[in-house]
Biopython code that builds the backbone (N, CA, C, O; Angstrom):
import numpy as np
from Bio.PDB.StructureBuilder import StructureBuilder

atoms = [
    (1, "MET", "N", (9.200, -20.610, 28.164)),
    (1, "MET", "CA", (8.910, -19.205, 27.916)),
    (1, "MET", "C", (10.181, -18.402, 28.172)),
    (1, "MET", "O", (10.849, -18.592, 29.188)),
    (2, "LYS", "N", (10.508, -17.511, 27.251)),
    (2, "LYS", "CA", (11.663, -16.629, 27.420)),
    (2, "LYS", "C", (11.200, -15.353, 28.099)),
    (2, "LYS", "O", (10.066, -14.913, 27.904)),
    (3, "THR", "N", (12.083, -14.756, 28.901)),
    (3, "THR", "CA", (11.742, -13.516, 29.596)),
    (3, "THR", "C", (12.713, -12.410, 29.189)),
    (3, "THR", "O", (13.841, -12.673, 28.772)),
    (4, "LEU", "N", (12.252, -11.174, 29.318)),
    (4, "LEU", "CA", (13.062, -9.988, 29.051)),
    (4, "LEU", "C", (12.976, -9.088, 30.276)),
    (4, "LEU", "O", (11.955, -9.064, 30.964)),
    (5, "THR", "N", (14.044, -8.349, 30.548)),
    (5, "THR", "CA", (14.069, -7.456, 31.705)),
    (5, "THR", "C", (14.196, -6.014, 31.223)),
    (5, "THR", "O", (14.976, -5.720, 30.317)),
    (6, "VAL", "N", (13.431, -5.126, 31.832)),
    (6, "VAL", "CA", (13.481, -3.701, 31.513)),
    (6, "VAL", "C", (14.629, -3.089, 32.306)),
    (6, "VAL", "O", (14.759, -3.333, 33.505)),
    (7, "ASP", "N", (15.486, -2.270, 31.618)),
    (7, "ASP", "CA", (16.595, -1.640, 32.336)),
    (7, "ASP", "C", (16.138, -0.348, 32.995)),
    (7, "ASP", "O", (14.954, -0.016, 32.952)),
    (8, "ASP", "N", (17.074, 0.391, 33.612)),
    (8, "ASP", "CA", (16.730, 1.605, 34.349)),
    (8, "ASP", "C", (16.249, 2.745, 33.456)),
    (8, "ASP", "O", (15.752, 3.753, 33.958)),
    (9, "ARG", "N", (16.390, 2.600, 32.139)),
    (9, "ARG", "CA", (15.893, 3.608, 31.195)),
    (9, "ARG", "C", (14.624, 3.140, 30.481)),
    (9, "ARG", "O", (14.260, 3.695, 29.444)),
    (10, "GLN", "N", (13.963, 2.148, 31.014)),
    (10, "GLN", "CA", (12.727, 1.582, 30.469)),
    (10, "GLN", "C", (12.933, 0.985, 29.078)),
    (10, "GLN", "O", (12.068, 1.117, 28.212)),
    (11, "ARG", "N", (14.081, 0.327, 28.859)),
    (11, "ARG", "CA", (14.376, -0.300, 27.574)),
    (11, "ARG", "C", (14.359, -1.813, 27.727)),
    (11, "ARG", "O", (14.704, -2.364, 28.772)),
    (12, "VAL", "N", (13.944, -2.465, 26.644)),
    (12, "VAL", "CA", (13.959, -3.923, 26.574)),
    (12, "VAL", "C", (14.713, -4.292, 25.301)),
    (12, "VAL", "O", (14.493, -3.685, 24.252)),
    (13, "ARG", "N", (15.596, -5.280, 25.384)),
    (13, "ARG", "CA", (16.357, -5.714, 24.210)),
    (13, "ARG", "C", (15.661, -6.924, 23.600)),
    (13, "ARG", "O", (15.499, -7.955, 24.253)),
    (14, "LEU", "N", (15.250, -6.787, 22.341)),
    (14, "LEU", "CA", (14.638, -7.900, 21.611)),
    (14, "LEU", "C", (15.716, -8.529, 20.733)),
    (14, "LEU", "O", (16.230, -7.860, 19.836)),
    (15, "PRO", "N", (16.073, -9.787, 20.959)),
    (15, "PRO", "CA", (17.178, -10.407, 20.218)),
    (15, "PRO", "C", (17.003, -10.394, 18.695)),
    (15, "PRO", "O", (17.992, -10.273, 17.972)),
    (16, "GLN", "N", (15.770, -10.515, 18.193)),
    (16, "GLN", "CA", (15.561, -10.569, 16.745)),
    (16, "GLN", "C", (15.408, -9.187, 16.107)),
    (16, "GLN", "O", (15.379, -9.087, 14.880)),
    (17, "ALA", "N", (15.311, -8.132, 16.894)),
    (17, "ALA", "CA", (15.107, -6.783, 16.353)),
    (17, "ALA", "C", (16.412, -6.229, 15.794)),
    (17, "ALA", "O", (17.494, -6.515, 16.307)),
    (18, "GLN", "N", (16.293, -5.432, 14.734)),
    (18, "GLN", "CA", (17.435, -4.780, 14.094)),
    (18, "GLN", "C", (17.597, -3.378, 14.673)),
    (18, "GLN", "O", (16.607, -2.781, 15.094)),
    (19, "PRO", "N", (18.818, -2.832, 14.707)),
    (19, "PRO", "CA", (19.007, -1.454, 15.198)),
    (19, "PRO", "C", (18.169, -0.463, 14.393)),
    (19, "PRO", "O", (18.172, -0.501, 13.163)),
    (20, "GLY", "N", (17.465, 0.410, 15.073)),
    (20, "GLY", "CA", (16.645, 1.421, 14.416)),
    (20, "GLY", "C", (15.264, 0.936, 14.003)),
    (20, "GLY", "O", (14.464, 1.729, 13.504)),
    (21, "GLN", "N", (14.961, -0.349, 14.198)),
    (21, "GLN", "CA", (13.655, -0.877, 13.820)),
    (21, "GLN", "C", (12.588, -0.263, 14.714)),
    (21, "GLN", "O", (12.817, -0.067, 15.908)),
    (22, "VAL", "N", (11.418, 0.042, 14.145)),
    (22, "VAL", "CA", (10.345, 0.711, 14.864)),
    (22, "VAL", "C", (9.208, -0.278, 15.116)),
    (22, "VAL", "O", (8.848, -1.064, 14.240)),
    (23, "PHE", "N", (8.648, -0.227, 16.333)),
    (23, "PHE", "CA", (7.536, -1.094, 16.697)),
    (23, "PHE", "C", (6.385, -0.255, 17.227)),
    (23, "PHE", "O", (6.600, 0.741, 17.917)),
    (24, "ALA", "N", (5.156, -0.663, 16.903)),
    (24, "ALA", "CA", (3.970, -0.102, 17.532)),
    (24, "ALA", "C", (3.598, -1.057, 18.658)),
    (24, "ALA", "O", (3.797, -2.265, 18.531)),
    (25, "TYR", "N", (3.062, -0.536, 19.754)),
    (25, "TYR", "CA", (2.681, -1.418, 20.854)),
    (25, "TYR", "C", (1.235, -1.182, 21.248)),
    (25, "TYR", "O", (0.717, -0.069, 21.156)),
    (26, "GLU", "N", (0.590, -2.267, 21.691)),
    (26, "GLU", "CA", (-0.795, -2.211, 22.139)),
    (26, "GLU", "C", (-0.901, -2.930, 23.479)),
    (26, "GLU", "O", (-0.742, -4.149, 23.531)),
    (27, "PRO", "N", (-1.164, -2.208, 24.557)),
    (27, "PRO", "CA", (-1.384, -2.889, 25.841)),
    (27, "PRO", "C", (-2.777, -3.525, 25.847)),
    (27, "PRO", "O", (-3.751, -2.891, 25.439)),
    (28, "ASP", "N", (-2.872, -4.775, 26.309)),
    (28, "ASP", "CA", (-4.145, -5.472, 26.404)),
    (28, "ASP", "C", (-4.686, -5.383, 27.832)),
    (28, "ASP", "O", (-3.954, -5.058, 28.767)),
    (29, "ALA", "N", (-5.973, -5.676, 27.982)),
    (29, "ALA", "CA", (-6.627, -5.609, 29.290)),
    (29, "ALA", "C", (-6.030, -6.606, 30.276)),
    (29, "ALA", "O", (-6.049, -6.368, 31.484)),
    (30, "ASP", "N", (-5.500, -7.722, 29.773)),
    (30, "ASP", "CA", (-4.943, -8.735, 30.674)),
    (30, "ASP", "C", (-3.517, -8.414, 31.123)),
    (30, "ASP", "O", (-2.907, -9.216, 31.830)),
    (31, "GLY", "N", (-2.970, -7.252, 30.724)),
    (31, "GLY", "CA", (-1.633, -6.842, 31.133)),
    (31, "GLY", "C", (-0.541, -7.182, 30.135)),
    (31, "GLY", "O", (0.606, -6.772, 30.314)),
    (32, "SER", "N", (-0.877, -7.928, 29.082)),
    (32, "SER", "CA", (0.133, -8.247, 28.070)),
    (32, "SER", "C", (0.302, -7.073, 27.116)),
    (32, "SER", "O", (-0.575, -6.216, 27.009)),
    (33, "ILE", "N", (1.433, -7.042, 26.427)),
    (33, "ILE", "CA", (1.736, -5.973, 25.474)),
    (33, "ILE", "C", (2.037, -6.610, 24.134)),
    (33, "ILE", "O", (2.859, -7.522, 24.050)),
    (34, "LYS", "N", (1.380, -6.141, 23.086)),
    (34, "LYS", "CA", (1.581, -6.659, 21.733)),
    (34, "LYS", "C", (2.479, -5.691, 20.969)),
    (34, "LYS", "O", (2.172, -4.503, 20.876)),
    (35, "LEU", "N", (3.595, -6.195, 20.417)),
    (35, "LEU", "CA", (4.500, -5.386, 19.604)),
    (35, "LEU", "C", (4.326, -5.764, 18.136)),
    (35, "LEU", "O", (4.321, -6.942, 17.781)),
    (36, "VAL", "N", (4.181, -4.736, 17.283)),
    (36, "VAL", "CA", (4.013, -4.964, 15.848)),
    (36, "VAL", "C", (5.067, -4.137, 15.115)),
    (36, "VAL", "O", (5.127, -2.923, 15.308)),
    (37, "PRO", "N", (5.913, -4.772, 14.265)),
    (37, "PRO", "CA", (6.903, -4.001, 13.508)),
    (37, "PRO", "C", (6.220, -3.021, 12.551)),
    (37, "PRO", "O", (5.213, -3.347, 11.922)),
    (38, "VAL", "N", (6.777, -1.835, 12.454)),
    (38, "VAL", "CA", (6.239, -0.781, 11.586)),
    (38, "VAL", "C", (7.308, -0.428, 10.570)),
    (38, "VAL", "O", (8.481, -0.297, 10.919)),
    (39, "ASN", "N", (6.914, -0.276, 9.326)),
    (39, "ASN", "CA", (7.855, 0.169, 8.292)),
    (39, "ASN", "C", (7.926, 1.682, 8.351)),
    (39, "ASN", "O", (7.033, 2.375, 7.863)),
    (40, "ALA", "N", (8.986, 2.187, 8.949)),
    (40, "ALA", "CA", (9.157, 3.633, 9.090)),
    (40, "ALA", "C", (9.648, 4.222, 7.775)),
    (40, "ALA", "O", (10.389, 3.578, 7.033)),
    (41, "LYS", "N", (9.228, 5.452, 7.495)),
    (41, "LYS", "CA", (9.733, 6.141, 6.304)),
    (41, "LYS", "C", (11.198, 6.444, 6.521)),
    (41, "LYS", "O", (11.588, 6.967, 7.566)),
    (42, "ARG", "N", (11.990, 6.122, 5.553)),
    (42, "ARG", "CA", (13.416, 6.407, 5.649)),
    (42, "ARG", "C", (13.754, 7.597, 4.766)),
    (42, "ARG", "O", (13.222, 7.748, 3.666)),
    (43, "SER", "N", (14.636, 8.426, 5.265)),
    (43, "SER", "CA", (15.048, 9.570, 4.465)),
    (43, "SER", "C", (15.940, 9.080, 3.333)),
    (43, "SER", "O", (16.626, 8.068, 3.476)),
    (44, "PRO", "N", (15.935, 9.785, 2.220)),
    (44, "PRO", "CA", (16.770, 9.365, 1.090)),
    (44, "PRO", "C", (18.244, 9.357, 1.472)),
    (44, "PRO", "O", (18.695, 10.174, 2.274)),
    (45, "LYS", "N", (18.971, 8.440, 0.896)),
    (45, "LYS", "CA", (20.392, 8.339, 1.167)),
    (45, "LYS", "C", (21.132, 9.473, 0.468)),
    (45, "LYS", "O", (20.804, 9.827, -0.664)),
    (46, "ARG", "N", (22.101, 10.026, 1.122)),
    (46, "ARG", "CA", (22.902, 11.084, 0.548)),
    (46, "ARG", "C", (24.023, 10.471, -0.285)),
    (46, "ARG", "O", (24.702, 9.550, 0.167)),
    (47, "ILE", "N", (24.212, 10.973, -1.480)),
    (47, "ILE", "CA", (25.261, 10.474, -2.363)),
    (47, "ILE", "C", (26.367, 11.515, -2.428)),
    (47, "ILE", "O", (26.103, 12.687, -2.697)),
    (48, "LEU", "N", (27.598, 11.096, -2.185)),
    (48, "LEU", "CA", (28.735, 11.996, -2.293)),
    (48, "LEU", "C", (29.346, 11.841, -3.676)),
    (48, "LEU", "O", (29.790, 10.758, -4.058)),
    (49, "ALA", "N", (29.359, 12.932, -4.415)),
    (49, "ALA", "CA", (29.922, 12.918, -5.757)),
    (49, "ALA", "C", (31.164, 13.800, -5.786)),
    (49, "ALA", "O", (31.307, 14.730, -4.993)),
    (50, "ARG", "N", (32.058, 13.484, -6.720)),
    (50, "ARG", "CA", (33.266, 14.299, -6.871)),
    (50, "ARG", "C", (33.103, 15.210, -8.072)),
    (50, "ARG", "O", (32.464, 14.852, -9.061)),
    (51, "LEU", "N", (33.693, 16.395, -7.971)),
    (51, "LEU", "CA", (33.750, 17.293, -9.123)),
    (51, "LEU", "C", (35.018, 16.977, -9.904)),
    (51, "LEU", "O", (36.111, 16.912, -9.342)),
    (52, "ILE", "N", (34.853, 16.782, -11.206)),
    (52, "ILE", "CA", (36.018, 16.517, -12.052)),
    (52, "ILE", "C", (35.968, 17.432, -13.265)),
    (52, "ILE", "O", (34.897, 17.850, -13.704)),
    (53, "GLU", "N", (37.141, 17.733, -13.797)),
    (53, "GLU", "CA", (37.238, 18.527, -15.026)),
    (53, "GLU", "C", (37.430, 17.586, -16.200)),
    (53, "GLU", "O", (38.306, 16.721, -16.182)),
    (54, "ARG", "N", (36.601, 17.762, -17.222)),
    (54, "ARG", "CA", (36.703, 16.927, -18.409)),
    (54, "ARG", "C", (36.238, 17.741, -19.619)),
    (54, "ARG", "O", (35.190, 18.385, -19.575)),
    (55, "ASP", "N", (37.005, 17.707, -20.670)),
    (55, "ASP", "CA", (36.659, 18.381, -21.926)),
    (55, "ASP", "C", (36.311, 19.853, -21.720)),
    (55, "ASP", "O", (35.379, 20.364, -22.341)),
    (56, "GLY", "N", (37.042, 20.521, -20.868)),
    (56, "GLY", "CA", (36.848, 21.946, -20.644)),
    (56, "GLY", "C", (35.652, 22.283, -19.772)),
    (56, "GLY", "O", (35.290, 23.455, -19.667)),
    (57, "GLY", "N", (35.023, 21.291, -19.140)),
    (57, "GLY", "CA", (33.877, 21.539, -18.271)),
    (57, "GLY", "C", (34.069, 20.864, -16.928)),
    (57, "GLY", "O", (34.979, 20.055, -16.747)),
    (58, "VAL", "N", (33.201, 21.205, -15.990)),
    (58, "VAL", "CA", (33.239, 20.602, -14.660)),
    (58, "VAL", "C", (31.991, 19.732, -14.508)),
    (58, "VAL", "O", (30.874, 20.180, -14.767)),
    (59, "PHE", "N", (32.198, 18.484, -14.085)),
    (59, "PHE", "CA", (31.103, 17.517, -13.984)),
    (59, "PHE", "C", (31.124, 16.820, -12.629)),
    (59, "PHE", "O", (32.156, 16.765, -11.960)),
    (60, "PHE", "N", (29.962, 16.286, -12.234)),
    (60, "PHE", "CA", (29.876, 15.418, -11.066)),
    (60, "PHE", "C", (30.240, 14.004, -11.484)),
    (60, "PHE", "O", (29.788, 13.518, -12.521)),
    (61, "GLU", "N", (31.052, 13.351, -10.677)),
    (61, "GLU", "CA", (31.321, 11.933, -10.892)),
    (61, "GLU", "C", (30.631, 11.184, -9.750)),
    (61, "GLU", "O", (31.027, 11.299, -8.590)),
    (62, "VAL", "N", (29.608, 10.428, -10.092)),
    (62, "VAL", "CA", (28.802, 9.712, -9.112)),
    (62, "VAL", "C", (29.348, 8.297, -8.966)),
    (62, "VAL", "O", (29.733, 7.687, -9.964)),
    (63, "PRO", "N", (29.392, 7.759, -7.746)),
    (63, "PRO", "CA", (29.885, 6.385, -7.565)),
    (63, "PRO", "C", (29.073, 5.388, -8.386)),
    (63, "PRO", "O", (27.886, 5.601, -8.636)),
    (64, "LYS", "N", (29.717, 4.302, -8.802)),
    (64, "LYS", "CA", (29.030, 3.278, -9.589)),
    (64, "LYS", "C", (27.866, 2.704, -8.795)),
    (64, "LYS", "O", (27.946, 2.543, -7.577)),
    (65, "GLY", "N", (26.785, 2.400, -9.502)),
    (65, "GLY", "CA", (25.609, 1.827, -8.863)),
    (65, "GLY", "C", (24.557, 2.857, -8.483)),
    (65, "GLY", "O", (23.448, 2.479, -8.103)),
    (66, "TYR", "N", (24.868, 4.145, -8.573)),
    (66, "TYR", "CA", (23.919, 5.198, -8.250)),
    (66, "TYR", "C", (23.516, 5.915, -9.527)),
    (66, "TYR", "O", (24.309, 6.052, -10.459)),
    (67, "LYS", "N", (22.276, 6.367, -9.553)),
    (67, "LYS", "CA", (21.790, 7.109, -10.704)),
    (67, "LYS", "C", (21.090, 8.361, -10.190)),
    (67, "LYS", "O", (20.273, 8.289, -9.273)),
    (68, "LEU", "N", (21.410, 9.498, -10.779)),
    (68, "LEU", "CA", (20.795, 10.760, -10.372)),
    (68, "LEU", "C", (19.668, 11.113, -11.324)),
    (68, "LEU", "O", (19.804, 10.967, -12.538)),
    (69, "ASP", "N", (18.556, 11.578, -10.772)),
    (69, "ASP", "CA", (17.411, 12.006, -11.559)),
    (69, "ASP", "C", (17.474, 13.531, -11.676)),
    (69, "ASP", "O", (17.303, 14.233, -10.680)),
    (70, "PRO", "N", (17.719, 14.050, -12.889)),
    (70, "PRO", "CA", (17.842, 15.513, -13.046)),
    (70, "PRO", "C", (16.601, 16.277, -12.564)),
    (70, "PRO", "O", (16.729, 17.368, -12.009)),
    (71, "GLU", "N", (15.410, 15.718, -12.770)),
    (71, "GLU", "CA", (14.190, 16.399, -12.321)),
    (71, "GLU", "C", (14.136, 16.476, -10.795)),
    (71, "GLU", "O", (13.707, 17.488, -10.239)),
    (72, "ALA", "N", (14.568, 15.418, -10.122)),
    (72, "ALA", "CA", (14.576, 15.417, -8.657)),
    (72, "ALA", "C", (15.575, 16.440, -8.127)),
    (72, "ALA", "O", (15.320, 17.097, -7.118)),
    (73, "ILE", "N", (16.716, 16.574, -8.809)),
    (73, "ILE", "CA", (17.713, 17.568, -8.394)),
    (73, "ILE", "C", (17.137, 18.968, -8.541)),
    (73, "ILE", "O", (17.276, 19.794, -7.639)),
    (74, "GLY", "N", (16.487, 19.244, -9.681)),
    (74, "GLY", "CA", (15.879, 20.552, -9.901)),
    (74, "GLY", "C", (14.814, 20.869, -8.869)),
    (74, "GLY", "O", (14.723, 21.999, -8.387)),
    (75, "LYS", "N", (14.008, 19.870, -8.530)),
    (75, "LYS", "CA", (12.960, 20.061, -7.528)),
    (75, "LYS", "C", (13.566, 20.348, -6.155)),
    (75, "LYS", "O", (13.084, 21.227, -5.441)),
    (76, "ALA", "N", (14.614, 19.617, -5.778)),
    (76, "ALA", "CA", (15.269, 19.826, -4.487)),
    (76, "ALA", "C", (15.891, 21.218, -4.405)),
    (76, "ALA", "O", (15.811, 21.869, -3.363)),
    (77, "VAL", "N", (16.510, 21.681, -5.492)),
    (77, "VAL", "CA", (17.110, 23.016, -5.511)),
    (77, "VAL", "C", (16.026, 24.080, -5.378)),
    (77, "VAL", "O", (16.195, 25.053, -4.642)),
    (78, "ALA", "N", (14.906, 23.896, -6.094)),
    (78, "ALA", "CA", (13.807, 24.860, -6.015)),
    (78, "ALA", "C", (13.230, 24.917, -4.597)),
    (78, "ALA", "O", (12.935, 26.000, -4.092)),
    (79, "GLU", "N", (13.068, 23.760, -3.954)),
    (79, "GLU", "CA", (12.559, 23.729, -2.575)),
    (79, "GLU", "C", (13.522, 24.421, -1.617)),
    (79, "GLU", "O", (13.098, 25.155, -0.724)),
    (80, "GLU", "N", (14.815, 24.185, -1.805)),
    (80, "GLU", "CA", (15.814, 24.818, -0.946)),
    (80, "GLU", "C", (15.779, 26.334, -1.098)),
    (80, "GLU", "O", (15.840, 27.064, -0.109)),
    (81, "ARG", "N", (15.684, 26.797, -2.320)),
    (81, "ARG", "CA", (15.627, 28.257, -2.566)),
    (81, "ARG", "C", (14.366, 28.858, -1.977)),
    (81, "ARG", "O", (14.400, 29.947, -1.404)),
    (82, "ALA", "N", (13.245, 28.148, -2.118)),
    (82, "ALA", "CA", (11.970, 28.652, -1.584)),
    (82, "ALA", "C", (12.013, 28.719, -0.057)),
    (82, "ALA", "O", (11.429, 29.626, 0.537)),
    (83, "SER", "N", (12.692, 27.777, 0.577)),
    (83, "SER", "CA", (12.747, 27.773, 2.034)),
    (83, "SER", "C", (13.607, 28.930, 2.566)),
    (83, "SER", "O", (13.442, 29.347, 3.713)),
    (84, "ARG", "N", (14.512, 29.440, 1.747)),
    (84, "ARG", "CA", (15.369, 30.549, 2.174)),
    (84, "ARG", "C", (14.720, 31.908, 1.944)),
    (84, "ARG", "O", (15.155, 32.908, 2.513)),
    (85, "ALA", "N", (13.696, 31.949, 1.124)),
    (85, "ALA", "CA", (13.035, 33.229, 0.782)),
    (85, "ALA", "C", (12.140, 33.728, 1.878)),
    (85, "ALA", "O", (11.522, 34.783, 1.738)),
]
sb = StructureBuilder()
sb.init_structure("model")
sb.init_model(0)
sb.init_chain("A")
sb.init_seg("    ")
for serial, (resi, resn, name, xyz) in enumerate(atoms, 1):
    if name == "N":
        sb.init_residue(resn, " ", resi, " ")
    sb.init_atom(name, np.array(xyz, "f"), 0.0, 1.0, " ", f" {name:<3s}", serial, name[0])
structure = sb.get_structure()
């Protein structure tokens, strides 16, 4: 049986756990604790784009492998404006 020790901040290090991984816990009547991994909602990744001039206009240049959804951009801008009103 492997053992784990709680540090002075009530933390336990699980060797197989990934940084930022979330667990739900259930204490049992016999004193044992059951840990269950939880899929936490992750915030969308921020994409840094460059502004470039081409053919007399200014455009965003997005890194390869990323795709922008124009409808999602419009929705995000509308939400931002509404939150400022």
